[in-house]
DRENPA-3360 file (N, C-alpha, C; in nm, 2 decimals, always signed):
BEGIN
1 = MLGSRGAT = -1.01/-1.32/-0.77/-1.08/-1.39/-0.65/-1.10/-1.53/-0.69 ~ -1.21/-1.59/-0.63/-1.23/-1.74/-0.64/-1.30/-1.78/-0.77 ~ -1.24/-1.86/-0.86/-1.31/-1.91/-0.97/-1.25/-1.87/-1.10 ~ -1.33/-1.88/-1.21/-1.28/-1.84/-1.34/-1.27/-1.69/-1.35 ~ -1.21/-1.65/-1.47/-1.19/-1.50/-1.49/-1.32/-1.43/-1.49 ~ -1.42/-1.48/-1.55/-1.55/-1.41/-1.56/-1.62/-1.41/-1.42 ~ -1.61/-1.52/-1.35/-1.66/-1.52/-1.21/-1.58/-1.43/-1.12 ~ -1.45/-1.42/-1.14/-1.37/-1.33/-1.06/-1.41/-1.19/-1.08;
9 = ASAATAAI = -1.43/-1.15/-1.20/-1.47/-1.01/-1.23/-1.61/-0.98/-1.17 ~ -1.70/-1.07/-1.18/-1.83/-1.06/-1.12/-1.83/-1.05/-0.97 ~ -1.74/-1.13/-0.91/-1.73/-1.13/-0.76/-1.67/-1.00/-0.71 ~ -1.57/-0.95/-0.79/-1.51/-0.83/-0.75/-1.60/-0.71/-0.76 ~ -1.68/-0.71/-0.87/-1.78/-0.60/-0.89/-1.89/-0.61/-0.78 ~ -1.93/-0.73/-0.74/-2.03/-0.74/-0.64/-1.97/-0.70/-0.50 ~ -1.85/-0.74/-0.47/-1.79/-0.70/-0.35/-1.78/-0.55/-0.33 ~ -1.74/-0.48/-0.44/-1.72/-0.34/-0.44/-1.86/-0.27/-0.42;
17 = AVGAMSAY = -1.96/-0.32/-0.49/-2.09/-0.26/-0.49/-2.16/-0.28/-0.35 ~ -2.16/-0.40/-0.31/-2.23/-0.43/-0.18/-2.15/-0.36/-0.06 ~ -2.02/-0.37/-0.07/-1.95/-0.30/+0.04/-1.97/-0.16/+0.05 ~ -1.96/-0.09/-0.07/-1.98/+0.06/-0.07/-2.12/+0.09/-0.03 ~ -2.22/+0.02/-0.08/-2.36/+0.05/-0.04/-2.38/+0.03/+0.11 ~ -2.33/-0.08/+0.16/-2.35/-0.10/+0.30/-2.28/+0.01/+0.39 ~ -2.16/+0.04/+0.35/-2.09/+0.15/+0.43/-2.16/+0.28/+0.42 ~ -2.23/+0.31/+0.31/-2.31/+0.43/+0.30/-2.44/+0.43/+0.37;
25 = ILPTTFPD = -2.51/+0.31/+0.36/-2.64/+0.30/+0.42/-2.64/+0.30/+0.57 ~ -2.54/+0.23/+0.63/-2.54/+0.22/+0.78/-2.55/+0.35/+0.85 ~ -2.48/+0.45/+0.81/-2.49/+0.58/+0.89/-2.63/+0.64/+0.88 ~ -2.71/+0.61/+0.79/-2.84/+0.67/+0.78/-2.93/+0.61/+0.89 ~ -2.88/+0.51/+0.96/-2.96/+0.45/+1.07/-2.92/+0.51/+1.21 ~ -2.81/+0.59/+1.21/-2.76/+0.64/+1.34/-2.86/+0.74/+1.39 ~ -2.88/+0.73/+1.52/-2.97/+0.83/+1.59/-2.91/+0.97/+1.58 ~ -2.99/+1.07/+1.56/-2.94/+1.21/+1.55/-2.87/+1.25/+1.68;
33 = EGGPTGLD = -2.92/+1.20/+1.80/-2.86/+1.24/+1.92/-2.74/+1.16/+1.96 ~ -2.70/+1.07/+1.87/-2.59/+0.98/+1.90/-2.63/+0.85/+1.97 ~ -2.53/+0.77/+2.00/-2.56/+0.65/+2.07/-2.59/+0.53/+1.98 ~ -2.63/+0.42/+2.03/-2.64/+0.30/+1.95/-2.77/+0.29/+1.87 ~ -2.77/+0.22/+1.77/-2.89/+0.19/+1.69/-2.96/+0.07/+1.75 ~ -3.08/+0.04/+1.70/-3.15/-0.08/+1.74/-3.07/-0.21/+1.71 ~ -3.01/-0.21/+1.59/-2.92/-0.32/+1.55/-2.80/-0.33/+1.65 ~ -2.75/-0.22/+1.69/-2.64/-0.22/+1.78/-2.68/-0.29/+1.91;
41 = RVIAEPIH = -2.79/-0.26/+1.96/-2.84/-0.31/+2.09/-2.87/-0.46/+2.07 ~ -2.93/-0.51/+1.96/-2.96/-0.65/+1.94/-2.83/-0.73/+1.94 ~ -2.72/-0.68/+1.88/-2.60/-0.75/+1.87/-2.52/-0.75/+2.00 ~ -2.52/-0.63/+2.06/-2.43/-0.61/+2.17/-2.48/-0.67/+2.30 ~ -2.61/-0.67/+2.32/-2.66/-0.72/+2.45/-2.62/-0.86/+2.49 ~ -2.62/-0.96/+2.41/-2.57/-1.09/+2.45/-2.42/-1.10/+2.47 ~ -2.35/-1.01/+2.40/-2.20/-1.01/+2.41/-2.17/-0.95/+2.55 ~ -2.24/-0.84/+2.59/-2.21/-0.78/+2.72/-2.26/-0.87/+2.83;
49 = STLDAHRG = -2.37/-0.93/+2.81/-2.42/-1.02/+2.92/-2.32/-1.14/+2.94 ~ -2.25/-1.18/+2.84/-2.16/-1.29/+2.85/-2.02/-1.25/+2.90 ~ -1.97/-1.14/+2.85/-1.83/-1.10/+2.87/-1.81/-0.98/+2.97 ~ -1.91/-0.91/+3.01/-1.89/-0.80/+3.11/-1.82/-0.85/+3.23 ~ -1.84/-0.97/+3.27/-1.77/-1.02/+3.39/-1.64/-1.09/+3.36 ~ -1.60/-1.09/+3.23/-1.48/-1.15/+3.19/-1.40/-1.06/+3.09 ~ -1.37/-0.95/+3.13/-1.30/-0.85/+3.04/-1.17/-0.90/+2.99 ~ -1.10/-0.99/+3.07/-0.97/-1.04/+3.02/-0.99/-1.12/+2.89;
57 = IAEVLVVV = -1.10/-1.19/+2.88/-1.12/-1.27/+2.76/-1.14/-1.17/+2.64 ~ -1.22/-1.06/+2.66/-1.24/-0.96/+2.56/-1.11/-0.90/+2.52 ~ -1.02/-0.87/+2.61/-0.89/-0.81/+2.58/-0.81/-0.90/+2.50 ~ -0.82/-1.03/+2.52/-0.74/-1.13/+2.44/-0.80/-1.13/+2.30 ~ -0.93/-1.12/+2.28/-1.00/-1.13/+2.15/-0.96/-1.02/+2.06 ~ -0.94/-0.90/+2.12/-0.91/-0.78/+2.03/-0.76/-0.78/+1.99 ~ -0.68/-0.86/+2.04/-0.54/-0.86/+2.01/-0.51/-0.87/+1.86 ~ -0.59/-0.95/+1.79/-0.57/-0.98/+1.65/-0.60/-0.86/+1.56;
65 = SNAYVLLP = -0.66/-0.75/+1.62/-0.69/-0.63/+1.54/-0.59/-0.52/+1.57 ~ -0.49/-0.55/+1.65/-0.39/-0.45/+1.68/-0.28/-0.44/+1.57 ~ -0.22/-0.32/+1.56/-0.12/-0.30/+1.45/+0.00/-0.39/+1.47 ~ +0.04/-0.41/+1.59/+0.16/-0.49/+1.62/+0.14/-0.64/+1.57 ~ +0.02/-0.68/+1.55/-0.01/-0.81/+1.49/-0.03/-0.80/+1.34 ~ -0.10/-0.70/+1.30/-0.14/-0.69/+1.16/-0.03/-0.65/+1.07 ~ +0.06/-0.56/+1.12/+0.17/-0.52/+1.03/+0.27/-0.63/+0.99 ~ +0.31/-0.71/+1.09/+0.39/-0.83/+1.05/+0.32/-0.92/+0.95;
73 = LLVLGCVW = +0.18/-0.94/+0.97/+0.11/-1.02/+0.87/+0.11/-0.96/+0.74 ~ +0.10/-0.83/+0.73/+0.10/-0.75/+0.60/+0.23/-0.78/+0.53 ~ +0.34/-0.77/+0.61/+0.47/-0.79/+0.55/+0.49/-0.94/+0.50 ~ +0.43/-1.03/+0.58/+0.44/-1.17/+0.55/+0.37/-1.20/+0.42 ~ +0.25/-1.13/+0.40/+0.18/-1.15/+0.27/+0.26/-1.09/+0.16 ~ +0.32/-0.98/+0.18/+0.41/-0.92/+0.07/+0.52/-1.02/+0.04 ~ +0.58/-1.07/+0.14/+0.69/-1.17/+0.11/+0.64/-1.29/+0.04 ~ +0.52/-1.34/+0.07/+0.47/-1.45/+0.01/+0.46/-1.43/-0.15;
81 = FAARREFV = +0.41/-1.32/-0.19/+0.40/-1.29/-0.33/+0.54/-1.27/-0.39 ~ +0.63/-1.20/-0.32/+0.76/-1.17/-0.37/+0.84/-1.30/-0.39 ~ +0.82/-1.40/-0.30/+0.89/-1.53/-0.32/+0.84/-1.60/-0.44 ~ +0.72/-1.57/-0.49/+0.67/-1.63/-0.62/+0.70/-1.54/-0.74 ~ +0.78/-1.44/-0.72/+0.82/-1.34/-0.82/+0.70/-1.27/-0.88 ~ +0.60/-1.25/-0.80/+0.48/-1.17/-0.83/+0.50/-1.04/-0.77 ~ +0.59/-0.96/-0.83/+0.63/-0.84/-0.76/+0.52/-0.72/-0.76 ~ +0.44/-0.72/-0.86/+0.34/-0.62/-0.87/+0.23/-0.65/-0.76;
89 = RAALMLVA = +0.20/-0.78/-0.74/+0.10/-0.82/-0.64/+0.17/-0.80/-0.50 ~ +0.30/-0.82/-0.49/+0.36/-0.80/-0.36/+0.35/-0.65/-0.32 ~ +0.38/-0.56/-0.42/+0.37/-0.42/-0.39/+0.22/-0.38/-0.35 ~ +0.13/-0.43/-0.42/-0.01/-0.40/-0.39/-0.05/-0.46/-0.25 ~ +0.00/-0.58/-0.22/-0.03/-0.63/-0.09/+0.02/-0.54/+0.02 ~ +0.14/-0.48/+0.00/+0.20/-0.39/+0.10/+0.13/-0.26/+0.10 ~ +0.09/-0.20/-0.01/+0.05/-0.06/-0.02/-0.11/-0.05/+0.00 ~ -0.18/-0.13/-0.07/-0.33/-0.12/-0.07/-0.39/-0.11/+0.07;
97 = PELVVAIN = -0.37/-0.21/+0.16/-0.43/-0.20/+0.29/-0.40/-0.07/+0.37 ~ -0.27/-0.02/+0.36/-0.24/+0.10/+0.43/-0.30/+0.22/+0.37 ~ -0.32/+0.22/+0.24/-0.38/+0.33/+0.17/-0.53/+0.33/+0.21 ~ -0.59/+0.22/+0.22/-0.73/+0.21/+0.27/-0.75/+0.26/+0.41 ~ -0.65/+0.23/+0.50/-0.65/+0.28/+0.63/-0.64/+0.43/+0.63 ~ -0.56/+0.49/+0.55/-0.54/+0.63/+0.54/-0.67/+0.70/+0.49 ~ -0.74/+0.64/+0.39/-0.86/+0.69/+0.34/-0.97/+0.69/+0.45 ~ -0.97/+0.58/+0.52/-1.07/+0.57/+0.63/-1.04/+0.68/+0.74;
105 = TWLLKPLW = -0.92/+0.69/+0.78/-0.88/+0.79/+0.89/-0.91/+0.93/+0.85 ~ -0.87/+0.97/+0.73/-0.87/+1.11/+0.69/-0.99/+1.15/+0.61 ~ -1.07/+1.06/+0.56/-1.18/+1.09/+0.48/-1.31/+1.04/+0.54 ~ -1.32/+0.91/+0.56/-1.45/+0.85/+0.60/-1.49/+0.88/+0.74 ~ -1.40/+0.87/+0.83/-1.43/+0.90/+0.97/-1.48/+1.05/+0.99 ~ -1.40/+1.15/+0.94/-1.46/+1.29/+0.95/-1.59/+1.31/+0.87 ~ -1.60/+1.24/+0.76/-1.72/+1.25/+0.68/-1.85/+1.21/+0.76 ~ -1.84/+1.10/+0.83/-1.96/+1.05/+0.90/-1.96/+1.11/+1.05;
113 = DRRLHDYL = -1.85/+1.14/+1.10/-1.84/+1.21/+1.23/-1.93/+1.15/+1.34 ~ -1.92/+1.02/+1.35/-1.98/+0.94/+1.46/-1.89/+0.93/+1.58 ~ -1.92/+0.99/+1.69/-1.83/+1.00/+1.80/-1.87/+0.90/+1.91 ~ -1.77/+0.84/+1.96/-1.79/+0.75/+2.08/-1.67/+0.78/+2.17 ~ -1.71/+0.81/+2.30/-1.61/+0.85/+2.39/-1.54/+0.98/+2.34 ~ -1.41/+0.97/+2.31/-1.34/+1.09/+2.26/-1.28/+1.08/+2.12 ~ -1.34/+0.98/+2.04/-1.28/+0.96/+1.91/-1.39/+0.93/+1.81 ~ -1.35/+0.94/+1.68/-1.44/+0.91/+1.57/-1.45/+0.76/+1.55;
121 = AYPSGHTV = -1.57/+0.71/+1.56/-1.58/+0.56/+1.57/-1.62/+0.49/+1.44 ~ -1.68/+0.56/+1.35/-1.73/+0.50/+1.22/-1.65/+0.55/+1.10 ~ -1.61/+0.46/+1.02/-1.59/+0.31/+1.03/-1.48/+0.28/+1.13 ~ -1.49/+0.16/+1.19/-1.39/+0.12/+1.29/-1.25/+0.10/+1.22 ~ -1.15/+0.17/+1.27/-1.02/+0.17/+1.20/-0.95/+0.03/+1.22 ~ -0.96/-0.03/+1.34/-0.90/-0.16/+1.36/-0.96/-0.26/+1.27 ~ -1.09/-0.25/+1.25/-1.16/-0.34/+1.16/-1.12/-0.32/+1.01 ~ -1.11/-0.20/+0.97/-1.07/-0.16/+0.84/-0.93/-0.22/+0.81;
129 = HLVAIVTA = -0.84/-0.21/+0.90/-0.70/-0.26/+0.88/-0.70/-0.41/+0.87 ~ -0.77/-0.48/+0.96/-0.77/-0.63/+0.95/-0.84/-0.68/+0.82 ~ -0.95/-0.62/+0.79/-1.03/-0.67/+0.68/-0.96/-0.63/+0.55 ~ -0.89/-0.52/+0.54/-0.82/-0.48/+0.42/-0.71/-0.57/+0.39 ~ -0.63/-0.61/+0.49/-0.52/-0.71/+0.47/-0.57/-0.84/+0.42 ~ -0.68/-0.89/+0.48/-0.73/-1.02/+0.44/-0.79/-1.01/+0.29 ~ -0.86/-0.90/+0.27/-0.92/-0.88/+0.13/-0.81/-0.87/+0.03 ~ -0.71/-0.79/+0.06/-0.60/-0.78/-0.04/-0.54/-0.91/-0.08;
137 = FVVLARTP = -0.51/-1.00/+0.02/-0.46/-1.13/-0.01/-0.55/-1.21/-0.09 ~ -0.68/-1.22/-0.05/-0.78/-1.30/-0.12/-0.80/-1.25/-0.27 ~ -0.80/-1.12/-0.29/-0.81/-1.07/-0.42/-0.69/-1.10/-0.51 ~ -0.57/-1.08/-0.45/-0.45/-1.09/-0.53/-0.40/-1.23/-0.55 ~ -0.42/-1.32/-0.46/-0.36/-1.46/-0.46/-0.42/-1.54/-0.58 ~ -0.34/-1.62/-0.64/-0.39/-1.71/-0.75/-0.39/-1.85/-0.71 ~ -0.36/-1.88/-0.58/-0.35/-2.02/-0.53/-0.48/-2.04/-0.45 ~ -0.57/-2.12/-0.50/-0.70/-2.14/-0.42/-0.68/-2.18/-0.28;
145 = GARWSVLV = -0.59/-2.27/-0.25/-0.57/-2.32/-0.11/-0.53/-2.21/-0.02 ~ -0.44/-2.12/-0.07/-0.40/-2.01/+0.01/-0.51/-1.91/+0.03 ~ -0.58/-1.89/-0.07/-0.70/-1.79/-0.06/-0.80/-1.84/+0.05 ~ -0.84/-1.96/+0.03/-0.94/-2.01/+0.13/-0.89/-2.02/+0.27 ~ -0.76/-2.05/+0.29/-0.71/-2.06/+0.42/-0.70/-1.92/+0.48 ~ -0.66/-1.82/+0.41/-0.65/-1.69/+0.46/-0.79/-1.63/+0.48 ~ -0.89/-1.66/+0.39/-1.02/-1.62/+0.41/-1.09/-1.67/+0.54 ~ -1.07/-1.80/+0.56/-1.13/-1.86/+0.68/-1.07/-1.81/+0.80;
153 = MGIICFLA = -0.93/-1.80/+0.81/-0.87/-1.75/+0.92/-0.90/-1.60/+0.95 ~ -0.92/-1.53/+0.84/-0.96/-1.39/+0.85/-1.10/-1.37/+0.91 ~ -1.19/-1.45/+0.87/-1.33/-1.44/+0.92/-1.32/-1.47/+1.07 ~ -1.25/-1.58/+1.11/-1.24/-1.61/+1.25/-1.18/-1.49/+1.33 ~ -1.07/-1.43/+1.28/-1.01/-1.32/+1.35/-1.10/-1.20/+1.35 ~ -1.18/-1.18/+1.24/-1.27/-1.07/+1.24/-1.38/-1.08/+1.35 ~ -1.43/-1.20/+1.36/-1.54/-1.23/+1.46/-1.48/-1.21/+1.60 ~ -1.36/-1.27/+1.62/-1.30/-1.25/+1.76/-1.28/-1.11/+1.79;
161 = AAIGMIAL = -1.22/-1.03/+1.70/-1.20/-0.89/+1.73/-1.33/-0.81/+1.75 ~ -1.43/-0.84/+1.66/-1.56/-0.77/+1.68/-1.62/-0.80/+1.81 ~ -1.62/-0.92/+1.86/-1.68/-0.95/+1.99/-1.60/-0.88/+2.10 ~ -1.47/-0.88/+2.09/-1.39/-0.81/+2.19/-1.41/-0.66/+2.19 ~ -1.41/-0.60/+2.07/-1.43/-0.45/+2.07/-1.57/-0.41/+2.12 ~ -1.67/-0.49/+2.09/-1.80/-0.46/+2.14/-1.81/-0.48/+2.30 ~ -1.75/-0.59/+2.34/-1.75/-0.62/+2.49/-1.68/-0.51/+2.57 ~ -1.57/-0.46/+2.51/-1.49/-0.35/+2.58/-1.54/-0.21/+2.55;
169 = DYHFPTDI = -1.65/-0.20/+2.48/-1.72/-0.07/+2.45/-1.62/+0.02/+2.36 ~ -1.54/-0.04/+2.28/-1.45/+0.03/+2.19/-1.53/+0.08/+2.07 ~ -1.63/+0.00/+2.03/-1.71/+0.03/+1.91/-1.85/-0.02/+1.93 ~ -1.95/+0.04/+1.86/-2.08/-0.01/+1.84/-2.07/-0.12/+1.72 ~ -2.15/-0.22/+1.72/-2.15/-0.32/+1.62/-2.15/-0.26/+1.48 ~ -2.23/-0.15/+1.46/-2.24/-0.09/+1.32/-2.11/-0.03/+1.28 ~ -2.03/+0.02/+1.38/-1.90/+0.07/+1.34/-1.81/-0.04/+1.28 ~ -1.82/-0.16/+1.33/-1.74/-0.27/+1.29/-1.80/-0.32/+1.15;
177 = LGGAAAAI = -1.93/-0.33/+1.14/-1.99/-0.37/+1.01/-1.95/-0.27/+0.90 ~ -1.96/-0.15/+0.93/-1.92/-0.04/+0.83/-1.78/-0.05/+0.80 ~ -1.69/-0.08/+0.90/-1.55/-0.09/+0.87/-1.52/-0.20/+0.78 ~ -1.58/-0.32/+0.80/-1.56/-0.43/+0.71/-1.61/-0.40/+0.57 ~ -1.73/-0.34/+0.56/-1.78/-0.31/+0.43/-1.69/-0.21/+0.35 ~ -1.65/-0.11/+0.42/-1.56/-0.01/+0.35/-1.43/-0.07/+0.31 ~ -1.37/-0.15/+0.40/-1.24/-0.22/+0.37/-1.26/-0.31/+0.25 ~ -1.36/-0.39/+0.24/-1.38/-0.48/+0.13/-1.40/-0.40/+0.00;
185 = ALTTALCV = -1.48/-0.30/+0.00/-1.50/-0.22/-0.12/-1.38/-0.15/-0.17 ~ -1.31/-0.08/-0.08/-1.20/+0.00/-0.12/-1.08/-0.09/-0.16 ~ -1.05/-0.19/-0.08/-0.93/-0.27/-0.11/-0.95/-0.35/-0.24 ~ -1.07/-0.40/-0.26/-1.10/-0.47/-0.39/-1.09/-0.38/-0.51 ~ -1.14/-0.26/-0.49/-1.13/-0.16/-0.60/-0.99/-0.12/-0.63 ~ -0.91/-0.10/-0.53/-0.77/-0.06/-0.55/-0.69/-0.18/-0.62 ~ -0.70/-0.30/-0.56/-0.63/-0.41/-0.61/-0.67/-0.45/-0.76 ~ -0.80/-0.46/-0.78/-0.84/-0.50/-0.91/-0.81/-0.39/-1.01;
193 = GAEKLHTE = -0.83/-0.26/-0.97/-0.80/-0.15/-1.06/-0.65/-0.14/-1.10 ~ -0.57/-0.16/-1.00/-0.42/-0.15/-1.02/-0.38/-0.27/-1.11 ~ -0.43/-0.39/-1.08/-0.39/-0.50/-1.17/-0.43/-0.48/-1.31 ~ -0.55/-0.43/-1.33/-0.60/-0.41/-1.46/-0.52/-0.31/-1.54 ~ -0.48/-0.20/-1.47/-0.39/-0.10/-1.54/-0.26/-0.16/-1.57 ~ -0.20/-0.24/-1.48/-0.07/-0.30/-1.51/-0.08/-0.40/-1.63 ~ -0.19/-0.48/-1.63/-0.21/-0.57/-1.74/-0.22/-0.50/-1.88 ~ -0.30/-0.39/-1.88/-0.32/-0.31/-2.00/-0.19/-0.25/-2.05;
201 = KTRKVGRQ = -0.11/-0.20/-1.95/+0.02/-0.14/-1.98/+0.12/-0.25/-2.04 ~ +0.12/-0.37/-1.98/+0.20/-0.48/-2.03/+0.16/-0.52/-2.17 ~ +0.03/-0.53/-2.19/-0.01/-0.57/-2.33/+0.03/-0.46/-2.43 ~ +0.02/-0.34/-2.39/+0.05/-0.23/-2.49/+0.20/-0.23/-2.52 ~ +0.28/-0.25/-2.42/+0.43/-0.26/-2.44/+0.46/-0.38/-2.53 ~ +0.39/-0.50/-2.51/+0.41/-0.62/-2.59/+0.37/-0.59/-2.73 ~ +0.26/-0.52/-2.76/+0.22/-0.50/-2.90/+0.32/-0.41/-2.97 ~ +0.38/-0.31/-2.89/+0.48/-0.22/-2.95/+0.60/-0.30/-2.99;
209 = HRRPTATG = +0.64/-0.39/-2.91/+0.76/-0.47/-2.94/+0.74/-0.57/-3.05 ~ +0.62/-0.61/-3.08/+0.59/-0.70/-3.19/+0.57/-0.63/-3.32 ~ +0.56/-0.50/-3.32/+0.54/-0.43/-3.45/+0.67/-0.44/-3.54 ~ +0.65/-0.47/-3.66/+0.77/-0.48/-3.75/+0.83/-0.34/-3.78 ~ +0.96/-0.33/-3.77/+1.02/-0.21/-3.80/+1.04/-0.18/-3.95 ~ +1.02/-0.05/-3.99/+1.03/-0.02/-4.13/+1.17/-0.02/-4.17 ~ +1.20/-0.07/-4.29/+1.33/-0.08/-4.35/+1.34/+0.01/-4.48 ~ +1.45/+0.07/-4.51/+1.45/+0.15/-4.63/+1.60/+0.16/-4.67;
% end
């Protein structure tokens, strides 16, 4: 991530811990009878009051969270790493976000079982997909300019999509916050863990090749 190796490790650990804790704690605030939390109401009310009469704007805002936008961006990120001959990072860029989406769909959503309309809403799948792609690039990239550019654009897209999803009543705000938290924790853990394993394997192979062979 951003900074020296020690700072990078600390930032990754913090991201995993804070993200996982947030995703776990938020469901404890959900009302037993369902529906929004107090935090949901505080965040959603000004959005609804502004956009309820302008649904077309909300529909434009959510476009950045749709798969037909995110999947090409995912491939573009993979190509960016491959063009720099960083093939392990290219593979992680391609695989990690989709694996996080699968974990969210098949494990986290049924685990928390928060229903909105006719679907499981927590954590928000669209949010998980968007944030996982941004997180993977930020964690894996070694070019500060590219990291910061993607991070800033990702935050803008996240805020736009969040406002749109809330305005259209696709999700409660806590679904979106939980989706972002889960995506950051899971994607960071997968990317950092996989890179560490690859580094250790590479070092082990290097040590084996440097060993002197016995002669007799």
